[in-house]
N, C-alpha and C positions, 0 to 999 in steps of 0.2 A: 336741404339747401346749400348749407355751407360746405359740406362735403362735395357736392356736385360742382360747386363753383370754385374749388381749389384743386388744382391739378396734383399738384404734390400734399399728398395727405398720409401720413402726418408731417412730411418734410424730410429734409435730408439730417434733422438733428438727431434722429432716431426713431426706433419703434418701441411699440410696447412688446413685454414677453408674453407670447401666447400661451406658454406653459404655467406661468405665474397667474394668468388670467383664468386658466382652466382650473387651477389649485383653488384659487379663491371661489370660483363657481361651484365647485364641488363641495367645498366648505358649507356656503350658504345653501346649498341644495340638501346637505347632511343637517344642517341645523333647522330646516324646515319640517325634517322628519322627526327630528327629537323633539320638537316642541309639538308636533301631532301626537308622539308617544308621551309626554307629559299630561295632555288633555285626556287621550285614551286612559291612562292610568286613572286620572282625577275621576273622570264618567264612569270608570269600572269600580271606582271606591276601592282601589287598590292600596296598600299602605302608603303613608304620605312620604316614605323616604323613596319610593319608585318616582313619584311626582318630582320629587327634589332632585333626584339624579338625572331625570332627562331635561329639567331646567338648566341644571349646572352644565350639563352637556351642550345645550343650547348656547348659553353664554360663553362658554369656553370657544365653540366653534365661531361664533360672531367676533370673538375677541382675537382670536387667530386670524379672520379675516382683515381685521383692522390693523394687525400687527404687519400683515403683508403687504396691505396697501400703504403704510408707514413706510415701509422698506422701499416699495415702489417710489413713493415720493421723496424720499432722501436719495436716491441713487439718482433720480431725474435732476434734483436740485443741486447735486453735487457735481453734476455734468454742465449745469449753466441752463438747463431746460426748465424756464418757468412760464407762467402763464402768459406772458408777453412776447414769448418767442415766436409764435404763429398762432393762427386761428384754431388750428388741432389741438395745440397745448392749452390753449384758454378754454376751449371745450371740454379737454380731459379734465383739468383740474376743478373746473366749476361743477360739472355733472358727478365726477366720483367725490368731490369734496362735499356736495349737499348728500349724495348718498352715503358717506362715511358718516356724516352726522346723524342721518336717519338710522344708521345701524347702531350707532351709540346709544342713541335714544332709545332702541329697541332693546338694548343690554339692559339699561337701567330699568326700563319698564320689566323684563325678565327678573330682574334682581328685587325689585318691589315686591313682586308676586312671590319670587322666592322667599322673601322676608315674612310674608303673609302666612306661609306653610309652617312657620315655626310657633304660631299659636293656633290651637286648634279652633278655637270659638271663632276667632278672626278670620280664619280660612274657610270656616263653614259659610260666614256671610260674604265672603270675597272671593270663591273659587270660579265665581262665573267670570272674574276679570281674567283669568288663564286663558279663556277663548278669544276674548278682547286682543289680549297680548299675542296670541297666536294669528290673529288675522293681520294685525300690524306687522308681523314678523314674515308674514307671505307677503305682503305688500312690499316690504323691502327686498325679498327675495325676487320677487317677480321684476321689480324695476331693474335689478342687478342682471336679470335674464336678457333683458332689452339692453343695456350698457354694454354687455360683455361682447357681443357680435358687433354692435354700433363702433366701439371704440378698438377692439383688438382684433377683429378678424376683416373687416371692411377697409 
């Protein structure tokens, strides 16, 4: 509704970089793959080092996503493009800000699961939580799949 009611979307202040948004999309899709690989390794009872590598890869890809999003924010803010610039930028900062907080939460959750892998007895009792971390991570990824075209392509 907001998009349809504003002829100039995002406005003359500037546009978002589609290549940067695309890179971030691939990072999150890749991180969804790595969390699936971590779960597959755990379910196949592969050595814990394999689970750990896939979890670290997930955290790294998620962190790269946040780093790029931070770079985008700093560039826009340096040019004076803030949430109060217009409705588009208000939507952009709100939607991507909430998403970034959820990505950060997923990274923390994955780091907690990674910590559990350090103790064999603890891991045996909590390994099912890796699946919960994966479900949450997929949720974060799916939300971005909707945000990317909404904000970057239309």
